[in-house]
mmCIF file of the N, C-alpha and C atoms, coordinates in Angstrom:
data_MODEL
# 
_entry.id   MODEL 
# 
loop_
_atom_site.group_PDB 
_atom_site.id 
_atom_site.type_symbol 
_atom_site.label_atom_id 
_atom_site.label_alt_id 
_atom_site.label_comp_id 
_atom_site.label_asym_id 
_atom_site.label_entity_id 
_atom_site.label_seq_id 
_atom_site.pdbx_PDB_ins_code 
_atom_site.Cartn_x 
_atom_site.Cartn_y 
_atom_site.Cartn_z 
_atom_site.occupancy 
_atom_site.B_iso_or_equiv 
_atom_site.pdbx_formal_charge 
_atom_site.auth_seq_id 
_atom_site.auth_comp_id 
_atom_site.auth_asym_id 
_atom_site.auth_atom_id 
_atom_site.pdbx_PDB_model_num 
ATOM 1   N N  . UNK A 1 1  ? 0.939   -19.475 -0.856  1.00 0.00 ? 1  UNK A N  1 
ATOM 2   C CA . UNK A 1 1  ? 1.210   -18.730 0.352   1.00 0.00 ? 1  UNK A CA 1 
ATOM 3   C C  . UNK A 1 1  ? 2.590   -19.098 0.919   1.00 0.00 ? 1  UNK A C  1 
ATOM 4   N N  . UNK A 1 2  ? 2.846   -20.397 1.133   1.00 0.00 ? 2  UNK A N  1 
ATOM 5   C CA . UNK A 1 2  ? 4.139   -20.842 1.659   1.00 0.00 ? 2  UNK A CA 1 
ATOM 6   C C  . UNK A 1 2  ? 4.857   -21.686 0.614   1.00 0.00 ? 2  UNK A C  1 
ATOM 7   N N  . UNK A 1 3  ? 6.179   -21.758 0.732   1.00 0.00 ? 3  UNK A N  1 
ATOM 8   C CA . UNK A 1 3  ? 6.930   -22.672 -0.119  1.00 0.00 ? 3  UNK A CA 1 
ATOM 9   C C  . UNK A 1 3  ? 6.510   -24.103 0.186   1.00 0.00 ? 3  UNK A C  1 
ATOM 10  N N  . UNK A 1 4  ? 6.496   -24.929 -0.841  1.00 0.00 ? 4  UNK A N  1 
ATOM 11  C CA . UNK A 1 4  ? 6.216   -26.348 -0.638  1.00 0.00 ? 4  UNK A CA 1 
ATOM 12  C C  . UNK A 1 4  ? 7.469   -27.000 -0.049  1.00 0.00 ? 4  UNK A C  1 
ATOM 13  N N  . UNK A 1 5  ? 7.333   -28.181 0.536   1.00 0.00 ? 5  UNK A N  1 
ATOM 14  C CA . UNK A 1 5  ? 8.531   -28.875 1.040   1.00 0.00 ? 5  UNK A CA 1 
ATOM 15  C C  . UNK A 1 5  ? 9.590   -29.068 -0.043  1.00 0.00 ? 5  UNK A C  1 
ATOM 16  N N  . UNK A 1 6  ? 9.169   -29.390 -1.275  1.00 0.00 ? 6  UNK A N  1 
ATOM 17  C CA . UNK A 1 6  ? 10.135  -29.565 -2.364  1.00 0.00 ? 6  UNK A CA 1 
ATOM 18  C C  . UNK A 1 6  ? 10.832  -28.251 -2.718  1.00 0.00 ? 6  UNK A C  1 
ATOM 19  N N  . UNK A 1 7  ? 10.092  -27.148 -2.687  1.00 0.00 ? 7  UNK A N  1 
ATOM 20  C CA . UNK A 1 7  ? 10.696  -25.847 -2.978  1.00 0.00 ? 7  UNK A CA 1 
ATOM 21  C C  . UNK A 1 7  ? 11.677  -25.442 -1.883  1.00 0.00 ? 7  UNK A C  1 
ATOM 22  N N  . UNK A 1 8  ? 11.367  -25.803 -0.660  1.00 0.00 ? 8  UNK A N  1 
ATOM 23  C CA . UNK A 1 8  ? 12.277  -25.512 0.452   1.00 0.00 ? 8  UNK A CA 1 
ATOM 24  C C  . UNK A 1 8  ? 13.580  -26.293 0.298   1.00 0.00 ? 8  UNK A C  1 
ATOM 25  N N  . UNK A 1 9  ? 13.471  -27.539 -0.134  1.00 0.00 ? 9  UNK A N  1 
ATOM 26  C CA . UNK A 1 9  ? 14.668  -28.344 -0.394  1.00 0.00 ? 9  UNK A CA 1 
ATOM 27  C C  . UNK A 1 9  ? 15.473  -27.737 -1.530  1.00 0.00 ? 9  UNK A C  1 
ATOM 28  N N  . UNK A 1 10 ? 14.776  -27.302 -2.577  1.00 0.00 ? 10 UNK A N  1 
ATOM 29  C CA . UNK A 1 10 ? 15.465  -26.691 -3.719  1.00 0.00 ? 10 UNK A CA 1 
ATOM 30  C C  . UNK A 1 10 ? 16.184  -25.405 -3.319  1.00 0.00 ? 10 UNK A C  1 
ATOM 31  N N  . UNK A 1 11 ? 15.539  -24.597 -2.478  1.00 0.00 ? 11 UNK A N  1 
ATOM 32  C CA . UNK A 1 11 ? 16.138  -23.345 -2.034  1.00 0.00 ? 11 UNK A CA 1 
ATOM 33  C C  . UNK A 1 11 ? 17.362  -23.574 -1.167  1.00 0.00 ? 11 UNK A C  1 
ATOM 34  N N  . UNK A 1 12 ? 17.280  -24.520 -0.234  1.00 0.00 ? 12 UNK A N  1 
ATOM 35  C CA . UNK A 1 12 ? 18.340  -24.711 0.761   1.00 0.00 ? 12 UNK A CA 1 
ATOM 36  C C  . UNK A 1 12 ? 19.322  -25.826 0.427   1.00 0.00 ? 12 UNK A C  1 
ATOM 37  N N  . UNK A 1 13 ? 19.003  -26.631 -0.577  1.00 0.00 ? 13 UNK A N  1 
ATOM 38  C CA . UNK A 1 13 ? 19.833  -27.794 -0.940  1.00 0.00 ? 13 UNK A CA 1 
ATOM 39  C C  . UNK A 1 13 ? 19.973  -28.786 0.210   1.00 0.00 ? 13 UNK A C  1 
ATOM 40  N N  . UNK A 1 14 ? 18.927  -28.879 1.018   1.00 0.00 ? 14 UNK A N  1 
ATOM 41  C CA . UNK A 1 14 ? 18.972  -29.815 2.142   1.00 0.00 ? 14 UNK A CA 1 
ATOM 42  C C  . UNK A 1 14 ? 17.574  -30.349 2.440   1.00 0.00 ? 14 UNK A C  1 
ATOM 43  N N  . UNK A 1 15 ? 17.546  -31.617 2.864   1.00 0.00 ? 15 UNK A N  1 
ATOM 44  C CA . UNK A 1 15 ? 16.290  -32.248 3.277   1.00 0.00 ? 15 UNK A CA 1 
ATOM 45  C C  . UNK A 1 15 ? 16.091  -32.132 4.790   1.00 0.00 ? 15 UNK A C  1 
ATOM 46  N N  . UNK A 1 16 ? 17.165  -31.915 5.525   1.00 0.00 ? 16 UNK A N  1 
ATOM 47  C CA . UNK A 1 16 ? 17.077  -31.863 6.989   1.00 0.00 ? 16 UNK A CA 1 
ATOM 48  C C  . UNK A 1 16 ? 16.619  -30.486 7.452   1.00 0.00 ? 16 UNK A C  1 
ATOM 49  N N  . UNK A 1 17 ? 15.615  -30.468 8.324   1.00 0.00 ? 17 UNK A N  1 
ATOM 50  C CA . UNK A 1 17 ? 15.073  -29.194 8.824   1.00 0.00 ? 17 UNK A CA 1 
ATOM 51  C C  . UNK A 1 17 ? 16.128  -28.357 9.519   1.00 0.00 ? 17 UNK A C  1 
ATOM 52  N N  . UNK A 1 18 ? 16.985  -29.004 10.278  1.00 0.00 ? 18 UNK A N  1 
ATOM 53  C CA . UNK A 1 18 ? 18.024  -28.263 10.999  1.00 0.00 ? 18 UNK A CA 1 
ATOM 54  C C  . UNK A 1 18 ? 18.932  -27.522 10.016  1.00 0.00 ? 18 UNK A C  1 
ATOM 55  N N  . UNK A 1 19 ? 19.333  -28.196 8.952   1.00 0.00 ? 19 UNK A N  1 
ATOM 56  C CA . UNK A 1 19 ? 20.186  -27.572 7.942   1.00 0.00 ? 19 UNK A CA 1 
ATOM 57  C C  . UNK A 1 19 ? 19.432  -26.495 7.159   1.00 0.00 ? 19 UNK A C  1 
ATOM 58  N N  . UNK A 1 20 ? 18.151  -26.731 6.896   1.00 0.00 ? 20 UNK A N  1 
ATOM 59  C CA . UNK A 1 20 ? 17.344  -25.728 6.204   1.00 0.00 ? 20 UNK A CA 1 
ATOM 60  C C  . UNK A 1 20 ? 17.251  -24.458 7.040   1.00 0.00 ? 20 UNK A C  1 
ATOM 61  N N  . UNK A 1 21 ? 16.958  -24.622 8.328   1.00 0.00 ? 21 UNK A N  1 
ATOM 62  C CA . UNK A 1 21 ? 16.849  -23.462 9.218   1.00 0.00 ? 21 UNK A CA 1 
ATOM 63  C C  . UNK A 1 21 ? 18.162  -22.700 9.288   1.00 0.00 ? 21 UNK A C  1 
ATOM 64  N N  . UNK A 1 22 ? 19.263  -23.419 9.363   1.00 0.00 ? 22 UNK A N  1 
ATOM 65  C CA . UNK A 1 22 ? 20.577  -22.773 9.437   1.00 0.00 ? 22 UNK A CA 1 
ATOM 66  C C  . UNK A 1 22 ? 20.841  -21.980 8.147   1.00 0.00 ? 22 UNK A C  1 
ATOM 67  N N  . UNK A 1 23 ? 20.529  -22.560 7.006   1.00 0.00 ? 23 UNK A N  1 
ATOM 68  C CA . UNK A 1 23 ? 20.742  -21.882 5.736   1.00 0.00 ? 23 UNK A CA 1 
ATOM 69  C C  . UNK A 1 23 ? 19.859  -20.638 5.643   1.00 0.00 ? 23 UNK A C  1 
ATOM 70  N N  . UNK A 1 24 ? 18.591  -20.774 6.036   1.00 0.00 ? 24 UNK A N  1 
ATOM 71  C CA . UNK A 1 24 ? 17.667  -19.642 5.968   1.00 0.00 ? 24 UNK A CA 1 
ATOM 72  C C  . UNK A 1 24 ? 18.139  -18.491 6.853   1.00 0.00 ? 24 UNK A C  1 
ATOM 73  N N  . UNK A 1 25 ? 18.573  -18.796 8.073   1.00 0.00 ? 25 UNK A N  1 
ATOM 74  C CA . UNK A 1 25 ? 19.088  -17.753 8.985   1.00 0.00 ? 25 UNK A CA 1 
ATOM 75  C C  . UNK A 1 25 ? 20.312  -17.066 8.397   1.00 0.00 ? 25 UNK A C  1 
ATOM 76  N N  . UNK A 1 26 ? 21.250  -17.879 7.922   1.00 0.00 ? 26 UNK A N  1 
ATOM 77  C CA . UNK A 1 26 ? 22.509  -17.365 7.388   1.00 0.00 ? 26 UNK A CA 1 
ATOM 78  C C  . UNK A 1 26 ? 22.277  -16.435 6.195   1.00 0.00 ? 26 UNK A C  1 
ATOM 79  N N  . UNK A 1 27 ? 21.241  -16.710 5.410   1.00 0.00 ? 27 UNK A N  1 
ATOM 80  C CA . UNK A 1 27 ? 20.977  -15.941 4.203   1.00 0.00 ? 27 UNK A CA 1 
ATOM 81  C C  . UNK A 1 27 ? 19.863  -14.903 4.354   1.00 0.00 ? 27 UNK A C  1 
ATOM 82  N N  . UNK A 1 28 ? 19.441  -14.661 5.588   1.00 0.00 ? 28 UNK A N  1 
ATOM 83  C CA . UNK A 1 28 ? 18.517  -13.575 5.869   1.00 0.00 ? 28 UNK A CA 1 
ATOM 84  C C  . UNK A 1 28 ? 17.066  -13.804 5.487   1.00 0.00 ? 28 UNK A C  1 
ATOM 85  N N  . UNK A 1 29 ? 16.632  -15.063 5.446   1.00 0.00 ? 29 UNK A N  1 
ATOM 86  C CA . UNK A 1 29 ? 15.238  -15.372 5.123   1.00 0.00 ? 29 UNK A CA 1 
ATOM 87  C C  . UNK A 1 29 ? 14.437  -15.524 6.409   1.00 0.00 ? 29 UNK A C  1 
ATOM 88  N N  . UNK A 1 30 ? 13.292  -14.865 6.447   1.00 0.00 ? 30 UNK A N  1 
ATOM 89  C CA . UNK A 1 30 ? 12.396  -14.998 7.597   1.00 0.00 ? 30 UNK A CA 1 
ATOM 90  C C  . UNK A 1 30 ? 11.611  -16.299 7.466   1.00 0.00 ? 30 UNK A C  1 
ATOM 91  N N  . UNK A 1 31 ? 11.476  -17.010 8.590   1.00 0.00 ? 31 UNK A N  1 
ATOM 92  C CA . UNK A 1 31 ? 10.712  -18.252 8.590   1.00 0.00 ? 31 UNK A CA 1 
ATOM 93  C C  . UNK A 1 31 ? 10.203  -18.496 9.995   1.00 0.00 ? 31 UNK A C  1 
ATOM 94  N N  . UNK A 1 32 ? 9.303   -19.441 10.112  1.00 0.00 ? 32 UNK A N  1 
ATOM 95  C CA . UNK A 1 32 ? 8.831   -19.861 11.420  1.00 0.00 ? 32 UNK A CA 1 
ATOM 96  C C  . UNK A 1 32 ? 8.508   -21.342 11.374  1.00 0.00 ? 32 UNK A C  1 
ATOM 97  N N  . UNK A 1 33 ? 8.308   -21.912 12.541  1.00 0.00 ? 33 UNK A N  1 
ATOM 98  C CA . UNK A 1 33 ? 7.963   -23.332 12.641  1.00 0.00 ? 33 UNK A CA 1 
ATOM 99  C C  . UNK A 1 33 ? 6.470   -23.485 12.857  1.00 0.00 ? 33 UNK A C  1 
ATOM 100 N N  . UNK A 1 34 ? 5.886   -24.460 12.177  1.00 0.00 ? 34 UNK A N  1 
ATOM 101 C CA . UNK A 1 34 ? 4.474   -24.771 12.399  1.00 0.00 ? 34 UNK A CA 1 
ATOM 102 C C  . UNK A 1 34 ? 4.345   -25.556 13.701  1.00 0.00 ? 34 UNK A C  1 
ATOM 103 N N  . UNK A 1 35 ? 3.113   -25.838 14.061  1.00 0.00 ? 35 UNK A N  1 
ATOM 104 C CA . UNK A 1 35 ? 2.850   -26.613 15.276  1.00 0.00 ? 35 UNK A CA 1 
ATOM 105 C C  . UNK A 1 35 ? 3.535   -27.983 15.213  1.00 0.00 ? 35 UNK A C  1 
ATOM 106 N N  . UNK A 1 36 ? 3.674   -28.527 14.003  1.00 0.00 ? 36 UNK A N  1 
ATOM 107 C CA . UNK A 1 36 ? 4.323   -29.832 13.827  1.00 0.00 ? 36 UNK A CA 1 
ATOM 108 C C  . UNK A 1 36 ? 5.824   -29.709 13.572  1.00 0.00 ? 36 UNK A C  1 
ATOM 109 N N  . UNK A 1 37 ? 6.369   -28.500 13.810  1.00 0.00 ? 37 UNK A N  1 
ATOM 110 C CA . UNK A 1 37 ? 7.806   -28.215 13.663  1.00 0.00 ? 37 UNK A CA 1 
ATOM 111 C C  . UNK A 1 37 ? 8.287   -28.247 12.208  1.00 0.00 ? 37 UNK A C  1 
ATOM 112 N N  . UNK A 1 38 ? 7.360   -28.017 11.278  1.00 0.00 ? 38 UNK A N  1 
ATOM 113 C CA . UNK A 1 38 ? 7.749   -27.873 9.878   1.00 0.00 ? 38 UNK A CA 1 
ATOM 114 C C  . UNK A 1 38 ? 8.113   -26.418 9.637   1.00 0.00 ? 38 UNK A C  1 
ATOM 115 N N  . UNK A 1 39 ? 9.097   -26.191 8.791   1.00 0.00 ? 39 UNK A N  1 
ATOM 116 C CA . UNK A 1 39 ? 9.540   -24.839 8.478   1.00 0.00 ? 39 UNK A CA 1 
ATOM 117 C C  . UNK A 1 39 ? 8.584   -24.216 7.475   1.00 0.00 ? 39 UNK A C  1 
ATOM 118 N N  . UNK A 1 40 ? 8.168   -22.986 7.775   1.00 0.00 ? 40 UNK A N  1 
ATOM 119 C CA . UNK A 1 40 ? 7.260   -22.245 6.899   1.00 0.00 ? 40 UNK A CA 1 
ATOM 120 C C  . UNK A 1 40 ? 7.949   -20.974 6.435   1.00 0.00 ? 40 UNK A C  1 
ATOM 121 N N  . UNK A 1 41 ? 7.989   -20.790 5.113   1.00 0.00 ? 41 UNK A N  1 
ATOM 122 C CA . UNK A 1 41 ? 8.583   -19.601 4.516   1.00 0.00 ? 41 UNK A CA 1 
ATOM 123 C C  . UNK A 1 41 ? 7.552   -19.016 3.557   1.00 0.00 ? 41 UNK A C  1 
ATOM 124 N N  . UNK A 1 42 ? 7.244   -17.755 3.731   1.00 0.00 ? 42 UNK A N  1 
ATOM 125 C CA . UNK A 1 42 ? 6.289   -17.108 2.836   1.00 0.00 ? 42 UNK A CA 1 
ATOM 126 C C  . UNK A 1 42 ? 6.876   -16.973 1.440   1.00 0.00 ? 42 UNK A C  1 
ATOM 127 N N  . UNK A 1 43 ? 6.089   -17.360 0.459   1.00 0.00 ? 43 UNK A N  1 
ATOM 128 C CA . UNK A 1 43 ? 6.521   -17.281 -0.935  1.00 0.00 ? 43 UNK A CA 1 
ATOM 129 C C  . UNK A 1 43 ? 6.832   -15.830 -1.321  1.00 0.00 ? 43 UNK A C  1 
ATOM 130 N N  . UNK A 1 44 ? 6.009   -14.881 -0.862  1.00 0.00 ? 44 UNK A N  1 
ATOM 131 C CA . UNK A 1 44 ? 6.245   -13.471 -1.194  1.00 0.00 ? 44 UNK A CA 1 
ATOM 132 C C  . UNK A 1 44 ? 7.567   -12.969 -0.625  1.00 0.00 ? 44 UNK A C  1 
ATOM 133 N N  . UNK A 1 45 ? 7.960   -13.495 0.545   1.00 0.00 ? 45 UNK A N  1 
ATOM 134 C CA . UNK A 1 45 ? 9.238   -13.090 1.138   1.00 0.00 ? 45 UNK A CA 1 
ATOM 135 C C  . UNK A 1 45 ? 10.400  -13.568 0.265   1.00 0.00 ? 45 UNK A C  1 
ATOM 136 N N  . UNK A 1 46 ? 10.319  -14.796 -0.199  1.00 0.00 ? 46 UNK A N  1 
ATOM 137 C CA . UNK A 1 46 ? 11.380  -15.331 -1.061  1.00 0.00 ? 46 UNK A CA 1 
ATOM 138 C C  . UNK A 1 46 ? 11.442  -14.533 -2.358  1.00 0.00 ? 46 UNK A C  1 
ATOM 139 N N  . UNK A 1 47 ? 10.285  -14.241 -2.930  1.00 0.00 ? 47 UNK A N  1 
ATOM 140 C CA . UNK A 1 47 ? 10.259  -13.459 -4.169  1.00 0.00 ? 47 UNK A CA 1 
ATOM 141 C C  . UNK A 1 47 ? 10.868  -12.074 -3.969  1.00 0.00 ? 47 UNK A C  1 
ATOM 142 N N  . UNK A 1 48 ? 10.582  -11.437 -2.835  1.00 0.00 ? 48 UNK A N  1 
ATOM 143 C CA . UNK A 1 48 ? 11.153  -10.115 -2.593  1.00 0.00 ? 48 UNK A CA 1 
ATOM 144 C C  . UNK A 1 48 ? 12.658  -10.200 -2.319  1.00 0.00 ? 48 UNK A C  1 
ATOM 145 N N  . UNK A 1 49 ? 13.112  -11.261 -1.668  1.00 0.00 ? 49 UNK A N  1 
ATOM 146 C CA . UNK A 1 49 ? 14.547  -11.432 -1.410  1.00 0.00 ? 49 UNK A CA 1 
ATOM 147 C C  . UNK A 1 49 ? 15.330  -11.551 -2.718  1.00 0.00 ? 49 UNK A C  1 
ATOM 148 N N  . UNK A 1 50 ? 14.712  -12.167 -3.725  1.00 0.00 ? 50 UNK A N  1 
ATOM 149 C CA . UNK A 1 50 ? 15.386  -12.339 -5.009  1.00 0.00 ? 50 UNK A CA 1 
ATOM 150 C C  . UNK A 1 50 ? 15.043  -11.236 -6.005  1.00 0.00 ? 50 UNK A C  1 
ATOM 151 N N  . UNK A 1 51 ? 14.336  -10.203 -5.540  1.00 0.00 ? 51 UNK A N  1 
ATOM 152 C CA . UNK A 1 51 ? 14.011  -9.081  -6.397  1.00 0.00 ? 51 UNK A CA 1 
ATOM 153 C C  . UNK A 1 51 ? 12.928  -9.378  -7.409  1.00 0.00 ? 51 UNK A C  1 
ATOM 154 N N  . UNK A 1 52 ? 12.147  -10.421 -7.188  1.00 0.00 ? 52 UNK A N  1 
ATOM 155 C CA . UNK A 1 52 ? 11.088  -10.776 -8.125  1.00 0.00 ? 52 UNK A CA 1 
ATOM 156 C C  . UNK A 1 52 ? 9.789   -10.046 -7.823  1.00 0.00 ? 52 UNK A C  1 
ATOM 157 N N  . UNK A 1 53 ? 9.711   -9.456  -6.659  1.00 0.00 ? 53 UNK A N  1 
ATOM 158 C CA . UNK A 1 53 ? 8.498   -8.743  -6.256  1.00 0.00 ? 53 UNK A CA 1 
ATOM 159 C C  . UNK A 1 53 ? 8.945   -7.508  -5.500  1.00 0.00 ? 53 UNK A C  1 
ATOM 160 N N  . UNK A 1 54 ? 8.329   -6.400  -5.837  1.00 0.00 ? 54 UNK A N  1 
ATOM 161 C CA . UNK A 1 54 ? 8.650   -5.174  -5.117  1.00 0.00 ? 54 UNK A CA 1 
ATOM 162 C C  . UNK A 1 54 ? 7.991   -5.191  -3.757  1.00 0.00 ? 54 UNK A C  1 
ATOM 163 N N  . UNK A 1 55 ? 8.634   -4.578  -2.800  1.00 0.00 ? 55 UNK A N  1 
ATOM 164 C CA . UNK A 1 55 ? 8.034   -4.470  -1.474  1.00 0.00 ? 55 UNK A CA 1 
ATOM 165 C C  . UNK A 1 55 ? 6.870   -3.500  -1.544  1.00 0.00 ? 55 UNK A C  1 
ATOM 166 N N  . UNK A 1 56 ? 5.680   -4.046  -1.483  1.00 0.00 ? 56 UNK A N  1 
ATOM 167 C CA . UNK A 1 56 ? 4.475   -3.243  -1.565  1.00 0.00 ? 56 UNK A CA 1 
ATOM 168 C C  . UNK A 1 56 ? 4.056   -2.875  -0.151  1.00 0.00 ? 56 UNK A C  1 
ATOM 169 N N  . UNK A 1 57 ? 3.879   -1.577  0.122   1.00 0.00 ? 57 UNK A N  1 
ATOM 170 C CA . UNK A 1 57 ? 3.474   -1.193  1.479   1.00 0.00 ? 57 UNK A CA 1 
ATOM 171 C C  . UNK A 1 57 ? 2.095   -1.765  1.795   1.00 0.00 ? 57 UNK A C  1 
ATOM 172 N N  . UNK A 1 58 ? 1.935   -2.218  3.019   1.00 0.00 ? 58 UNK A N  1 
ATOM 173 C CA . UNK A 1 58 ? 0.652   -2.772  3.438   1.00 0.00 ? 58 UNK A CA 1 
ATOM 174 C C  . UNK A 1 58 ? -0.002  -1.789  4.390   1.00 0.00 ? 58 UNK A C  1 
ATOM 175 N N  . UNK A 1 59 ? -0.765  -0.870  3.817   1.00 0.00 ? 59 UNK A N  1 
ATOM 176 C CA . UNK A 1 59 ? -1.491  0.109   4.625   1.00 0.00 ? 59 UNK A CA 1 
ATOM 177 C C  . UNK A 1 59 ? -2.684  -0.571  5.266   1.00 0.00 ? 59 UNK A C  1 
ATOM 178 N N  . UNK A 1 60 ? -2.984  -0.172  6.481   1.00 0.00 ? 60 UNK A N  1 
ATOM 179 C CA . UNK A 1 60 ? -4.126  -0.763  7.168   1.00 0.00 ? 60 UNK A CA 1 
ATOM 180 C C  . UNK A 1 60 ? -5.440  -0.179  6.664   1.00 0.00 ? 60 UNK A C  1 
ATOM 181 N N  . UNK A 1 61 ? -5.407  1.005   6.085   1.00 0.00 ? 61 UNK A N  1 
ATOM 182 C CA . UNK A 1 61 ? -6.602  1.664   5.565   1.00 0.00 ? 61 UNK A CA 1 
ATOM 183 C C  . UNK A 1 61 ? -6.410  1.947   4.083   1.00 0.00 ? 61 UNK A C  1 
ATOM 184 N N  . UNK A 1 62 ? -7.469  1.814   3.284   1.00 0.00 ? 62 UNK A N  1 
ATOM 185 C CA . UNK A 1 62 ? -7.363  2.188   1.868   1.00 0.00 ? 62 UNK A CA 1 
ATOM 186 C C  . UNK A 1 62 ? -7.142  3.689   1.721   1.00 0.00 ? 62 UNK A C  1 
ATOM 187 N N  . UNK A 1 63 ? -6.589  4.072   0.623   1.00 0.00 ? 63 UNK A N  1 
ATOM 188 C CA . UNK A 1 63 ? -6.390  5.487   0.319   1.00 0.00 ? 63 UNK A CA 1 
ATOM 189 C C  . UNK A 1 63 ? -7.692  6.030   -0.263  1.00 0.00 ? 63 UNK A C  1 
ATOM 190 N N  . UNK A 1 64 ? -8.591  6.493   0.608   1.00 0.00 ? 64 UNK A N  1 
ATOM 191 C CA . UNK A 1 64 ? -9.895  6.970   0.174   1.00 0.00 ? 64 UNK A CA 1 
ATOM 192 C C  . UNK A 1 64 ? -9.766  8.215   -0.700  1.00 0.00 ? 64 UNK A C  1 
ATOM 193 N N  . UNK A 1 65 ? -8.754  9.017   -0.503  1.00 0.00 ? 65 UNK A N  1 
ATOM 194 C CA . UNK A 1 65 ? -8.569  10.221  -1.291  1.00 0.00 ? 65 UNK A CA 1 
ATOM 195 C C  . UNK A 1 65 ? -8.349  9.882   -2.767  1.00 0.00 ? 65 UNK A C  1 
ATOM 196 N N  . UNK A 1 66 ? -7.823  8.752   -3.056  1.00 0.00 ? 66 UNK A N  1 
ATOM 197 C CA . UNK A 1 66 ? -7.582  8.355   -4.434  1.00 0.00 ? 66 UNK A CA 1 
ATOM 198 C C  . UNK A 1 66 ? -8.886  8.125   -5.185  1.00 0.00 ? 66 UNK A C  1 
ATOM 199 N N  . UNK A 1 67 ? -9.971  7.917   -4.468  1.00 0.00 ? 67 UNK A N  1 
ATOM 200 C CA . UNK A 1 67 ? -11.265 7.679   -5.093  1.00 0.00 ? 67 UNK A CA 1 
ATOM 201 C C  . UNK A 1 67 ? -12.018 8.973   -5.422  1.00 0.00 ? 67 UNK A C  1 
ATOM 202 N N  . UNK A 1 68 ? -11.549 10.076  -4.863  1.00 0.00 ? 68 UNK A N  1 
ATOM 203 C CA . UNK A 1 68 ? -12.223 11.357  -5.108  1.00 0.00 ? 68 UNK A CA 1 
ATOM 204 C C  . UNK A 1 68 ? -12.095 11.763  -6.568  1.00 0.00 ? 68 UNK A C  1 
ATOM 205 N N  . UNK A 1 69 ? -13.183 12.199  -7.119  1.00 0.00 ? 69 UNK A N  1 
ATOM 206 C CA . UNK A 1 69 ? -13.201 12.616  -8.505  1.00 0.00 ? 69 UNK A CA 1 
ATOM 207 C C  . UNK A 1 69 ? -12.582 14.004  -8.613  1.00 0.00 ? 69 UNK A C  1 
ATOM 208 N N  . UNK A 1 70 ? -11.661 14.167  -9.549  1.00 0.00 ? 70 UNK A N  1 
ATOM 209 C CA . UNK A 1 70 ? -11.046 15.479  -9.738  1.00 0.00 ? 70 UNK A CA 1 
ATOM 210 C C  . UNK A 1 70 ? -11.823 16.223  -10.816 1.00 0.00 ? 70 UNK A C  1 
ATOM 211 N N  . UNK A 1 71 ? -11.938 17.527  -10.663 1.00 0.00 ? 71 UNK A N  1 
ATOM 212 C CA . UNK A 1 71 ? -12.689 18.326  -11.642 1.00 0.00 ? 71 UNK A CA 1 
ATOM 213 C C  . UNK A 1 71 ? -11.793 19.259  -12.394 1.00 0.00 ? 71 UNK A C  1 
# 
């Protein structure tokens, strides 16, 4: 779900949270702070930023019409 601390260091080339946050902002990565002030970055967001995952629309309702049998 989220990058591990080691993956965050690998992505940003920094161990310091302040520097990681600055790098993430500068490079357009969405992140947030946990209750303990740890940086959280969604793995799917990183994958989409690097073109490894297509942006899949997240519909709130399933496409029920797709289940209809065609004759």
